[in-house]
C-alpha positions in Angstrom: 60.4 -34.2 15.4 60.0 -31.1 18.1 60.3 -28.6 15.4 57.4 -30.3 13.3 54.7 -29.9 16.2 56.3 -26.5 16.8 55.1 -25.9 13.1 52.1 -27.5 13.1 50.6 -25.3 16.2 52.0 -22.3 15.0 49.9 -22.9 11.6 46.9 -23.6 13.2 47.1 -20.8 15.4 47.1 -18.8 12.1 44.3 -20.5 11.1 42.4 -20.1 14.2 43.2 -16.1 13.6 42.3 -16.0 10.7 38.7 -17.1 10.7 37.2 -15.0 12.5 38.7 -12.0 10.2 37.5 -13.6 7.0 33.9 -14.3 8.5 33.7 -10.4 9.8 34.8 -9.6 6.1 32.7 -11.5 4.0 29.6 -10.2 6.2 30.8 -6.8 5.5 31.1 -7.6 1.4 28.8 -9.9 0.9 25.1 -10.3 2.0 25.2 -7.6 3.9 25.9 -5.2 0.5 24.1 -1.7 1.3 21.2 -1.2 -0.4 20.3 2.3 1.5 23.2 4.8 0.8 22.2 7.9 3.2 24.5 10.0 2.7 22.5 12.7 3.9 22.0 11.6 6.8 18.0 11.7 6.8 17.6 8.7 8.8 18.3 7.6 12.3 19.4 4.0 12.8 16.1 2.3 13.4 14.6 3.4 10.8 17.7 2.8 8.2 18.0 -0.7 9.5 13.9 -1.3 8.9 14.0 0.4 5.6 17.0 -1.7 4.5 15.5 -5.1 6.0 12.1 -4.1 4.1 14.2 -3.8 0.6 15.8 -7.0 1.2 13.1 -8.8 1.7 10.8 -7.5 -1.3 13.9 -7.6 -3.5 14.8 -11.0 -2.9 10.8 -11.6 -3.1 10.9 -10.3 -6.7 14.9 -11.1 -7.5 15.4 -7.4 -8.1 17.8 -4.9 -6.2 16.1 -2.0 -4.4 18.5 1.3 -4.1 17.9 4.4 -2.0 20.1 7.0 -2.4 20.0 10.4 -0.3 23.2 13.4 -0.7 23.6 16.7 -0.2 25.0 17.0 -3.6 27.9 18.9 -2.8 29.4 19.2 -6.4 26.1 20.0 -7.5 25.4 17.6 -10.5 22.1 17.0 -12.1 19.6 14.1 -10.4 19.9 12.4 -13.6 23.8 12.3 -13.8 24.1 11.2 -10.4 21.9 8.0 -10.3 24.2 7.2 -13.9 27.0 7.6 -12.0 26.2 5.5 -9.5 25.1 3.0 -11.4 27.9 3.0 -13.5 30.6 2.8 -10.4 28.8 0.8 -8.3 27.0 -1.7 -10.5 24.3 -3.0 -8.1 21.7 -6.0 -9.4 20.3 -8.7 -7.8 21.1 -11.1 -10.7 24.6 -9.3 -11.2 26.8 -7.0 -11.3 25.1 -3.9 -13.5 21.6 -5.9 -13.3 18.2 -5.8 -12.3 17.6 -2.6 -10.3 15.3 0.0 -9.8 16.9 3.2 -8.0 15.6 6.3 -5.7 17.9 9.4 -6.0 17.3 12.5 -3.5 19.1 15.7 -4.2 18.7 17.3 -1.0 20.9 20.5 -2.1 18.1 21.4 -5.1 15.3 19.1 -3.7 15.1 17.0 -6.6 14.1 13.4 -6.8 14.8 10.7 -9.6 13.9 7.3 -10.0 15.1 5.1 -12.8 14.9 1.2 -13.6 17.8 -1.0 -14.9 17.0 -4.1 -17.1 14.2 -6.2 -15.1 13.5 -2.7 -13.1 12.9 -0.6 -16.6 10.8 -3.6 -18.0 8.5 -3.6 -14.8 8.7 0.1 -14.0 8.3 2.3 -17.7 8.3 6.0 -17.0 4.4 6.1 -16.3 4.8 3.4 -13.3 7.6 5.3 -11.9 5.6 8.6 -12.2 2.9 7.1 -10.1 5.3 5.9 -7.5 7.0 9.6 -7.4 3.5 11.3 -7.3 3.1 9.0 -4.0 6.0 10.1 -2.4 6.2 13.7 -3.2 3.5 14.8 -0.7 5.6 12.8 2.1 8.8 14.5 1.1 7.5 17.7 1.1 6.2 17.8 4.8 9.7 16.1 5.7 8.4 12.5 5.8 11.3 10.3 4.8 11.2 7.5 6.4 7.8 6.9 5.8 8.6 8.1 1.7 11.0 5.6 1.3 8.8 3.2 3.0 6.1 4.1 0.4 8.6 3.7 -2.6 9.6 0.0 -1.0 6.1 -1.4 -0.6 4.9 0.2 -4.2 7.8 -1.0 -5.7 6.5 -4.7 -4.0 2.7 -4.2 -5.6 3.6 -3.0 -9.0 5.9 -6.0 -9.2 2.8 -8.2 -8.8 1.5 -6.9 -12.3 2.8 -7.3 -16.2 4.5 -4.9 -18.0 2.3 -2.0 -19.5 -0.9 -2.5 -16.8 -1.7 0.1 -14.9 -1.5 -1.1 -11.4 -4.0 2.1 -10.1 -6.6 1.0 -12.3 -10.1 1.1 -10.2 -10.5 -2.4 -12.0 -7.8 -3.8 -10.1 -9.5 -2.5 -6.7 -11.0 -5.0 -4.1 -14.0 -2.9 -2.8 -14.7 -2.0 -6.3 -14.8 -5.9 -7.7 -17.0 -6.6 -4.4 -19.1 -3.6 -5.5 -19.2 -4.3 -9.0 -20.4 -8.2 -7.7 -23.3 -6.8 -5.8 -24.0 -4.9 -8.3 -24.6 -7.4 -10.7 -26.0 -9.7 -8.6 -28.6 -7.3 -7.4 -29.4 -6.5 -10.9 -29.9 -10.3 -11.5 -32.5 -10.8 -8.4 -34.4 -7.4 -9.2 -35.2 -9.1 -13.0 -36.0 -12.2 -11.9 -38.5 -10.6 -9.2 -39.8 -8.9 -12.0 -40.2 -11.2 -14.3 -41.9 -13.5 -11.9 -44.9 -11.0 -11.2 -46.6 -11.7 -14.8 -46.4 -9.7 -17.7 -47.5 -6.2 -17.9 -50.1 -5.6 -21.4 -51.1 -2.4 -20.4 -49.5 0.5 -21.8 -48.9 4.5 -22.5 -51.3 4.0 -25.5 -53.8 2.1 -24.2 -56.2 4.5 -23.1 -55.0 7.3 -26.0 -57.0 8.9 -28.4 -54.4 9.6 -31.3 -57.0 10.9 -33.7 -58.0 13.7 -31.3 -54.8 14.1 -29.2 -51.6 16.0 -30.4 -49.3 19.1 -29.3 -51.3 22.6 -29.3 -48.6 24.6 -29.4 -44.6 24.3 -28.9 -42.6 26.9 -27.9 -38.9 27.8 -26.7 -37.7 31.0 -24.6 -33.9 32.2 -23.9 -33.2 33.3 -20.8 -29.9 34.2 -19.8 -26.3 33.0 -20.4 -23.9 32.6 -17.8 -20.2 32.1 -17.6 -18.0 30.8 -14.4 -14.3 31.0 -14.3 -12.0 28.6 -12.2 -8.5 29.0 -11.2 -6.4 26.0 -12.2 -4.0 25.3 -9.7 -0.7 24.3 -10.8 1.1 21.3 -9.0 3.7 22.2 -6.4 5.8 19.5 -8.0 7.8 20.2 -11.3 8.5 17.0 -13.2 10.1 16.0 -16.6 12.7 13.7 -17.9 12.2 10.2 -18.2 15.0 7.4 -19.6 18.1 7.3 -20.9 21.5 5.5 -21.3 24.3 6.1 -18.8 28.3 6.7 -19.9 28.9 3.1 -19.5 25.8 2.0 -22.1 23.3 0.8 -19.5 19.6 1.9 -20.8 17.0 2.9 -17.7 13.5 4.1 -17.7 13.1 7.6 -15.6 10.6 9.8 -13.3 12.1 13.1 -12.0 10.6 15.5 -10.3 10.9 18.4 -7.2 9.5 18.2 -3.6 
């Protein structure tokens, strides 16, 4: 009988020791899966934590995984290859492994950037939308404002997800101030027309007092003065772009936008 209670006590003790370890392991591998891989060490801990929380919040809101990868690229691999190999190896995705993802990769060695959308990410973020996001980020990256650039990436992803695929979210027609201005202008025109009509109809026009029998053009004359040619220098963009989407070696199709900073 004593041996029974001894074994029971030992079993309870083992379980008590295992519970915290299991909980800690779940926290490290479950909901706490990494979204920001700052291998180039561009962020301090506070910025990392804020961006990670932001990526989780907006990712859950739109059911898409938002990934940021920075690297010193010691093997000097192409930034597109870095992105594709990461997706194949890590298998990110909100819905499942190798699922809905939008990803930003920064190659600090060559100062290249690549944005890619997989599955739902490819549907909502075609090459054109990714180009727009990259263009918003590039000035910040060139200035070394990495935290602000990553925040711009995450928040723009959040905003663009509110528009159907194929629509330009930056179209001025979607701008709230433009809509208010247009409404005020239309209202002003309508009021003006009503005020004009309320004053009675005007029956006198330009021909009322004109003597058409004795009026006419006496002479028409054109004089050539000079020709002026103006030259303007076209500035080249500081960031190169190209590429587009493709397919990983694992068979996962994606959209893409590539540039330098």
